[in-house]
N, C-alpha and C positions, 0 to 999 in steps of 0.2 A: 292440428291444434286450432282452436277457435281464437280469432283475433278480436281484441277489444279496440274501441276507438275512444280517444279522449277528446275534449273540446278543442276546436281549432285555435291555434296560437297566432296572434297578429303581432308582427314585428313592424312597428311604425316609426319611420325616421322622419323627424321634423327638420328640414334643411334650414340652415341659417345662412346669412349673407356671407359670401366668400371674402376672406381677407385679401387674397391675391386674385388677380383677374383670371389666372389660369385655373380651370376647373379640375382637370386631372393631372396629377404629377406624373412625370416621366420616370421610367426605371433608372435609378441612379447607379445601378450595377448591372452590367451585362456580360463583361468578359474581363478576365485577368490579363494584365500586361506584364507585371513583374512583382516580385516580393516573396516573402516567406509564407509557405503554405502551413496551415495549422488546422486542428479540429477542436471545436469547443461547443458548449451548449448554447442554445439560443431560445427565444420564445417559442420557436417552432419544434425543436427537437433536442434530444440529449447530445447528439453528435452532428454538428453542422460544419461543413468545410468553410474555411475563411482564409483571409490574408492577414498577417500579423506584423506589426512594427512595434518597436520599443523606444523609450527615451534614452537611447544610448547609441554611440557612434558606430559600433560594430554590428548593428542590426539595420539592414537596408530599409528604405521606405517602401511603401506598397503603392502600386499604380494600377488603375483599371479604367475601363471606358464605360460610358453610359449608353443607354438607348439613344439612337439617332433622333435628333430633333426633326419633326415632320417637315417635309419640303414646303408645305403651305403655311407653316407657322408664322404669324405676323405680329405677335405681341412683343413688347419691349423687354420683358423678363421671362425667364423660364425656370421652373422648379423641378428638381430631381429628388427622388426618395430612394434610400437604400437601408439595409439592415446593418446595424453597427453594434459593437461591444467596446467597453472601455473600463480599464482598471480604476480602482478607487483608493489608491494608496495615499497616505498622508506623509509628507506634504505632496500636493498635487504637482503633476508635471505637464509640460506644454508640448503641443503638436502643431506643425504648420500644415495648412491645406493649400494645395496648388491646383489651379485650373489651367489646363493647357500649358503647363510648365511655368505659370506665373503665380507667385504667392499672393493669395487674396486675404487670408486671415490666419490668426493663431488662436487655438482653443486649448483648454486645459482639462485634465481629468476632474471629475466632480468632487467637490468638497462640501456640498450642501445637499440636503435631501430635497431636490427639486425634480418634479416630474417632467417639467418642460424647461429647457434652457435655450435662450436666444442670444446669438452672437452676431455682431455686425463687422463687416470688413470693407475692403477696398472697393470703390466704385459701386457702393450700395449692395454689395454681396451680403447675404444673410444665411446663417446656418442655425437650424433649430433641431435640438435633440429632444425627441419624444420618448421618454423612458417607458418601457413596457414591462421590465423584469429586473429584479434585484436578486442576485444569487447569494449563496451562503457565504461568499467572501465579501459581500457588500458591493461587488462589481455590478455594473448595469449594462443592460442590453435594450435595444429599441430601434426606432427608425430615425434616421437623420434626413432632414429636408434642406437642400441647398438651393437658394435662389440667386441667380446671377443675371447681369444685364446683357444687353444685345451684343456688346463688343467682346463678349467671351464665348459666344456660340454662333454657329452658322446653320441655318435650316438645311436639312439633308445630311448633316454630319453628327457624329457622336462627339461628346466632350471627354477629354482625358482628365481624370482626377488623381491626385497623389496626396498621401499623408506621410509626413516624415517627423519622427520624434525629435524634439530638441534635446541635444545631448546633455544628460544630467547624470550619467553613469547609473541609470535606474532601469530596473526591469518593468517599470510601469508600461502599460501597453494600450494600443488601440487596434481594433480589428474591423475589417469589412467582410461581411459574410458573402460567400459565393452562392447567392440566391437572388434570382430575378423576382422582384415583388410584383404581384398583380392583385387586383381587388378580388376578394374571395369571402364567402360565408360558408362555414361548416358547423355542424353540430355533432356532439358526441356525448355519451353518458359517462360520468365519472364513476369510479368504483366505491363510492361512499353511499351510506344510508344515513340521512340526517334526522336527528330527534328534535321535534319542535312542537311544543304545546301538546304533548301526549300522542302525537302522530308521527309516522315515519314517511320520509320523502327521498326520492331519487333526485339527483342533480343532473340536469341537461345543460351542457355548456355550448353557447354559440361563440365560435371564434371568427371574428370579423377583421379582415384586413381592409383598412379604409385609406385610400391614397388621395384624399382630398383634405381640405381644411376641417378642423374640428366642428362637430355638429351635435345636436341633441336628438334623443330617440326615446321611444316608449315601447314597451311590450304589454300587450293587452290579451288576456284570456277571458273566459266566461266568468271567472271569479277573482281576477287580480289585474291590477295595472301597475307596471313597474317602469319608472322613468330612469333614464341614465344618459350619460354623456358619451359620445363617440369621439375618441381621440384620433389624431392622425397616426396611422400605423396599425399596430396589432392591438386588438381589443378582445377581452373575454367577458361574456355576459352569462351569468348563471341563473337558471330557472329551477325552482323546486317543484317537482311533480310527485303527486301522491304515490307511495310505493305500490308496486304491482307484484303479483304472485305468478303471473304468466307473461310471456312476451306480448307487448301491447303496441300496436301501431298508432302513431300520432300524426295527424295531418295538420300542417301549419301553413299559414300564409305570411309571406314576407312582403312588406310594403316599404319602398324607399321613394318618397316623393310620389310621382305618378306611376312608378314602376312597381308591379306586384309579381311575387313569385310564390308558387306552391312548393313548400319544402316538407318532405316526409322523413320521419325517423322512427326508430323503435326504442321503447323503454323495456328493459328486461330485469328480472331479479338479479341481484349481484351475488357473486360468490362471497360466502361468509368467512372472510380471511381473519386469521390471528397472526400478528406480526411481532416476533420477538426481537427486541432492540438491545444489543449487547454493547455496553460502554467499556472501553479499555483505553490504554495508552499504547500506541504502537512503539515497541521498544527498539529504537535504533541506538546502539552504543556509539554515539557520534552523530554525524550528518547535520543535525540542526545546530548543535553546539558541541564544544569539546567533550571528550569522554568523561573527564573528571567532573564536569558540571552535570552531565546527564545522570551519572550513577547516583549522586546524592539527591538529585531531583526526584527520581523514581521512588526513593524511600519517602520523601515528603508527600508524594502523591497519595500514598496509603494513608498518611495522616489526614490529608484533605478528605479522602474517601470516607474515613471514619466520621469526620465532622459532618459531611453531607448526609450520611446515614442518619445521624442524630437530627439534622435539620428537617428531614422529610419523613420522620416517623409518623406524623399525623396525616400524611398524604394517603389517598387510596392505594391499595396494595400494588396495583399495576404501575403506578406512577412513583413509587418509592425509589430513591436512589439505589442503584446496584452497580457493582464494580467487579470486573474480571481482571485479575493480575495476569498479564500476558506472559511474563517471563518469571520462571521459578527463582532465578537468581535474586530478584528484587525481594521476594518474600523471605528467602533464606537469610539475606543480609539484614532485613528488618527484624527478624527474630533474634539476631545476634546483637543488634545495636540500639534497640529501643528499651525503655524501662518496662518493668513488669506490668504496670498499670496500662500502658499503651498496648502491650502485647495481649493482655487479657481482653481489651476492647476488640482487638482484631479477631481473636479466637471466638469471642461471643458472636460477632457479626458473621463469621464464616459458618458457624453452626446454625445461625438463624437463616442463612441463605441470602444474605445481602452482599457478601463479598466472596469471590471464588478464587482459589489458587489452582493454576494449571501446571502441567508437568514439564514442559519444555524449558530447559535452562535459559536458552535464547532462541531466536530465529536463526537457523543454521544454513550455511551455504553447503555446496556439494563437496567442499574440501575436507569436511570432517569425516573421520573414518569410523568403522564399526565399534572399535574399543572406546573411542571418545564419546560416541552416542550412548554407549552403555554407562560410561562414567558419569555423564550428565544426569542420569536418572538417580544418582546418589542423593540428590536434593530431596527425593521422596522419603528417604530415611529420616532426614531432619524433620520433615513435616509429620511423619507418623509418631515421632517422639513427642510431638506437641498435640497429638490427637487430631491432626488435620487430615481429612479424607480427600483424596484427589482422584478424579475419575476421567479427566479430559486433558488431552494434549492439544496445544494451540500453536500452530505455525502460521505466521503471517508474512506477507510481502514476498515470500519465496514459494514458488509454485511446485512444491514437492518436498520430499524428505527421503532419506535412505530406507530402502525396503526392509532393512534389518530391524527398524523400529517396532514393527509388529511383534516380532519374537522377543525383542528386548523388554517390551512392556508386559509380557506374559507374567502372571502372578504378582503384578505390582498394583493391581486395582484400576489400571488405566484401561478403559473400554472404548473411549471415543477420541476422534481426531477431527478438529475443525481446521480448515485451510482457507485463510483470507487471501485470495489471489491478488496479483498485480499484473495486469496484462499490457503494461506500457510498451514493453519490447519483446513480447513473447506471444505464443498462441496458448490461450488458456484452455485447459481440458474441459470438454463438454460445452454445450451452447447455452446452458442455464445452470443455476445452482443444483447440485446433484448429490444425493445421498446414496451410499453403497457400502457393501461389506468389502473392506480391503484385506485380501488374504495373502499370507506368505506361502512359500513353497512347503513349509512344514505343516500348513493347515491352520495356523493361528490366524485370528481376525481382529480387526478394529472396525468399529462402525464409523465411517468417514463421511465428511460433509464438505464438498467444495463450495464454499460460500462465494459471495460477491467480494469486491474489493474491501479491504479491511476498514475503509472509511466510507462505505457506501451510504450510510445514513447521512453523513455530512454532504455527500453529493446530492442527496435528495432534499437538502435544506432543513434537515431535522433540527439542527442547533442554531439556525439563523434567527429564530424568533418569529418567522413569517409563516404562520399556520397555513394560510391559503396557498403559498408557494409550495410548501411541503405537501399539501393535499394534491395539488396538480401533479407534482413529480411522482408521488407515491402511486397515484391513480394510473399514470402513464406506465410506470414500472410494472404494476400488477397486470395491466393490459398485456404487456410484453410477455410476462410469465405465462399467462393463459394462452396466448397465441403460440408459444413454444411448447405447450403441452405439459407444463409443470404439474406433477400429479397430486400435490397435497393442497389443503386449504390453510396450511401454516407455512411460514418461512421465517428465517432468521438472518439478520445481517448486523454488522458491527458499525460502530461510530466512535468518535472521540469528542471530548469536550470542546475542542477547537480544531480548525482545519490545519493541523500540523502533526508531523510525527513527534513523539515524545510530548504529547499534549497532557497538560494537567486535567484532572476531572472537572466536570461542570454539572450544575443542576438545571441547566437550560431545558434539557429534554424532559425532566420531571414535570415542569410546568406545561410543556407542549403536550405530553401524554395525558396529563390531568385535564387540560382544556379539551383535547381531542375526544377523550372518552365521555366527557360530559355532553359533547355536541353531536357525536356520531355513534350510531348503533354498530355499524360496520365500516371499515375493518376495526377490529379490536387491537389496540396497541398495548404492549407490555414491556416494561424495562426488565430485562432478564439477565441471567448469567449464561456463560457460553454453553454449559451443559444442559440447560433446560430444554432446548429444542431437541438435543440429542436423546435425552431421556424420553421425550414424547415419541420420537421415531422408534426407539428401541421397544417401547411398550406397545405401540399401535401399528407400526409399519414394517417391523423387522423381517417378517416372512415374505414381504413383497419386494424387498430391495435386491438389486442385482449384486452379483459377486464379481469383483475385479481381482484377478490373480496375476498381477503384473507390476512392474516397477513404476515409480512415480518420480522421475528425476526432476531436478530443479533447473534453474537457468541463471543463477547469480554467480557464475564463474568468471565473468568478464573482468570484474574489478581485481580479482586475485591474479588474473593473467597479466595485469599491468605491473605487478610487483613480483617478478620471478624469484628474486633472491630471498625475500621474506617468505614467500609461499613455499619455496624449496626447503627453507629452514623449518617451517611449521610441519611440513610433511615428514621431514627427518625426525622431528621430535615425536610425531605420532608413532613412528617405527621404534624409536629409542625407548619410549615409555613402555611399549609392549615388552621389549627386551629387559628393561629395568625390573618390571614386576616379575618376569620369569627368573631373573637372577635372585631376587629376594625370596622367591618361592624355593629355589634350589638351596639357598643358604639355610632356610628354615628346615628343609628336608634333611640337610646335613647335620642338624642339631643346634644351629645358631639361633639365639633369641633375638628377634628383630627389635630395633629401637621403638620406644613407645610412641614417638612422634612421627613415625614413618608414614602412617596413613595421612596425617596432616601435610607432610611434604608432598605426597602424591597428589592430594587434592589441590594444593597450591600450584603445582606445575600444570595440572589440567585446567585450573581456572584461567591461567594465562593463555593456554593453548585454545581454550574455548572462546576467550575474548577475541582471538585472532580469527577463529573459524566462524564466529558470528558474522552475519550477512552484510553489515554496514561497512562500506569501503570508501572512505573519503567524505569530505564535507559536501554540503549541498552545492556549494559554489566551486568545488575543486576543479571542474572542467572549465567553467567560464572565467574563473579568477584563481589559478592555482597558487599564486604567490601571496594571496591575502592571508592575514594572520590566522583566521579560522582554518583555512586549508592546510597551512604549514603545521600548525599545532596538532590538528587531528591526525595527519599522516605520521607525525613523529610519535604520537601515542599509539596509533594502530600498529606501526612497525615494531614498537617496543614490546608489544605483547609476544611477538614471535621470538625476539631475541631473549626476553626474560624467560619464556618457556624453555628455550634451548639451554639457558644457564641453569635453571632449576632441574631440568632433566639430567644434565651432565653431573650435577652435584649428587643427585640420587644414584646415578650409575656408579660414581666413585664410592659412595657409601656402600652400595651393594657389593662391589668388588672387594672393598675393605673387609666386609663381613665374610666373604667366601674364600679369601686367599689363604686363611689359616687351614683350610681343608685341602689345599693343593700341596702335594709332597714337595719338599725341598730337593734340589738337584745340584750337582757339581757345576754343570754348565748353565749359562743363562737360558731361561726357558720361557716360551710364550704359551700361555693357556688361552685357548679359543673356546668360547661357550656357545652352545646351541640351546636357545630358550624355547624352541618349538618342539612339537611332539612327534617329529619324524627325523630320521637321519638326514644330514645335509652335507653337501660339499659345495664350496664356493670361494669367492675372492674376499680376502680380508685385508684391510689397511692397518698397519701397525707402525707406531713411532718407536724407534729403538735408539737409546742413548749411544753416543760414540764410545763411552766407557765400556759398553757391552759388545758393541760391534764397530770397531774403529774403521774409518775410511781408509781405503787402500789395502786393506787386509783381505786375503782370500778366505772364503767361508762357505759353509753350506748349512741348510736348515733341515733337520731330520724329524720324521714322525716317531711315534713310539716303537715302530717296527724297524727303525733305522733306515727307512726309505727317505730319499731326498725329495723335497717338494720344490715346486717352481716358485721363484722369488725374484723380485725386481725392485731396485731402488728408484723412486720417482722424484724425490726432492730432498734437500738437505738444509740444515741450519748449522750454526756454530757448534751446538751441543748434541745434535742427533740428526737422524734421517727418517723419512717416511718410506716404508716398503709395502709392496703389494705381494701377498702370499696366496697361493692356491692351496686350500686346506681340504683334504678329502675325509669323508666318512666320520663326521663329528656326530656322536650318538644323540638321540633325542633327550631333551632335558638333561644334558650332560656336557662334558667338555673333553677336549683332546689337547695334549701338550706337544710342543715342538721345540727341540733344543737347537741352540746356535753353536756350531762347531767351527772354531777358527783353524785354518789349515796353515800352520807355521811353515815358512819357507817356500810356499807355493805361490806362484805369480797369479795376481788377480786377473781373471778373464774380463775383457771388455763387454759391458752389457749394452744390449740394444734397448 
C-alpha cells in the first residue's frame, strides 16, 4: 500500500522561568508500604492499581515511599510528584499528610472547581494538586506535587509519605496510584471524525507527562499554529488532521527548548461505528433505599419519562429521549394505578418507539425455580390486553438466568435477551460484548447479547456533561473492542440518568448526543431502546452468530446463603405452590368449581415469592453498618416477603384441601388422605399433625393402608392438643391420593418408640 506523507508537525515548547529551583521533580511514589489496595480509573487508564483511604476510623491510612533523593542533591528543598485521586462529596472531608511519620499539613476534598489547588503546611511545606481529570462522579484525578524543606529529607534516602483520613464517619476517599511517573510524550489517534466548516478531520492526541513547573508551548504545522499551556503532570493536546482514506505516515518534529525529537505516527481511516445508548433505571428492590420507597419511585419514573419524551420531541431523532423499562412489574403496576389519560400517554409512546417494556418481572437470582420463572411471564398477558408488544427480556446485574427461560418464552413473542453484566465479584463470560444464539436442549432459541455493565455509559462519562471526557473514554473503549476482535461496527450499552441504582431518568444524554452528532461524523450516537440493537443483529447478522447450547448460571447466591431460615422458607413455598396448583387441578377434575378469585390468590402469593427471589439482598451499607436504620428496615422488609409468601401459600393450600375433601369418602376410623400432585406414582416420607382426640398419647395404635397393610410411623414432637408424626406412605398414584386409617388397639400396651 502506498504511503502518503503529511507536512512535518513542529511541537515547540517555550520554557518559562521555574518557580522552584529544582528543575525535575522526583517520583513521589515508588513502592507501597501499607494500606488498602484498590483499582480505579486514572488519567492513564480505566483500571489503575492504587492505595485507598477514607475519612473514617475503620479504614487504615495509606503509606508509601518516594524515589530516593540523589546523593549529590544540594538544594534546600525537594519536590516530589505522584498521581492522586480524591472524592468530591459535599460537605468536604479532611485528610492529614505525614512526612517520615511527622504531620506536615491537612488538606480537604475539593469543593470548588479549581484546576490547581495550593496548600501550605509546617516548615514551609507546600502541596499542589494539579487536576487532570474529572470523572462522571465529579471526583478528580491528577498529579500532586509536595515540596518539603531540608530537615525532612536526607540525600541518598527515600522519603516516607502517609495520608490518613480524619474520622468523620464518611466514605469520602483519597487515593495514591501505584504508578511511578516519568516524563513522557505519546501520540495516538482518537476514534472520532470531526466535522468542521464542511470538511472532515481526524484527531491526533499528544499525551504529555510534564514533571516540571508549568510552561507554555506551541504547535506549528505548515498551515496552522496552535498555542497552549503545559501544566505540571498529565496533559492532552489535540490536533485536527484532514481525514484520510488510506493509512498515512506523518513525520513530526518535537522541540523542547534546545532539545529536538523526531516523532512519527500514522493516521488511518476510522471504523464507522454506530453506538446504541440504552437508558434505563436498574431496578433494585431495596439497596439504595427501603423497598416501599423504591416501588413507588419506579412508577414515578415512568411519569418523568413521559414528560421527557414531550420535552425532546423537537430534538433530532437520534437525540430524542427514550426509556426502557427494565422490570415488567413496574409497568404492570403502572397500568393498574394510573388514570386513563396517563396510561394512554404511555401506550402512545410505546407504539411510537420512545418507551419500551421488557418481559422480566425482576432481575432474578438463582433461587427462583422453573415454575416461578414461568409464573413471572404472566405479566405479558396484562400487556397483551393493553396492546403492548414485548419482544425483549432484560436481565441486569445478575450474570445469567435459568436455562428454562428459553423454553418458557416460546410462543410469547419474546425473541431477544440482553444481559447487563456485573463483574465485581465474578468472572464475566466472554472477553468482550458477545451476541449469540442461546439454545435449549429442546432446540428453542433466544438471540442473546452479553452486554457491558448495566451502567457502562455512566462509566464512560456519558451523563457527566463533559463531552471531551466522554470522547476520550469512548475512543479508548472502542480501541479495546477493535483490539479484541469485536466483529461488528455497531454496539450497544446501557446507562442511567445518574450514577446510582434505582436512578430516575434524565435528559442529560439527549443534549450530549445532540451536540456530539452535530460535531462528529463518526461514531454516530443514538439513544435507543433495548431491542433496537437486537433487531439489527437479527436482520443483518443472525446467520453469522454462534450457537451456545449450555447453561448460563448466575452468581448472586451469596446473599441468600446469609439467611438460611428465610431462604429455606422461600424454597418450601416454591414446592408448596406447585402442590397447591396440583390440588386445585384435582379438585376441578373431580367436578368442583374453583373460586373466582383463586387466580388472584395465586398471583398474590407468587408476587411475594418473586420479591424474595429478586436479586437485591440488603441495603448498600448492610455490611459496613448493619445496624443503621436503612439496613435494619430493608432486611425486615426483605425477610417479610418470604414469610408472607409462606402465609399466602398455606391459605391457598387450605382452600384447595377444603374444596377437595368433599370427594374423599367418609370412614368410621380417623383417616389420613395423602395427595400426590405429580404425574408419576410416588412413595415417600410425610409429616402429619394429628389431634390427640383422634390419636391419644399413651394409646397403642397402628396406621393401615387401603389393603390393611401397616405402614411405618414415628411420633417426633407433641403439643398439648396433638402430635407430629412421620409416616412412610407407599405407592400414592399420580395426580391422585391414598388413604390411611388410624386404628386404636384397645388393651394393648404401647411399644416404646425409637
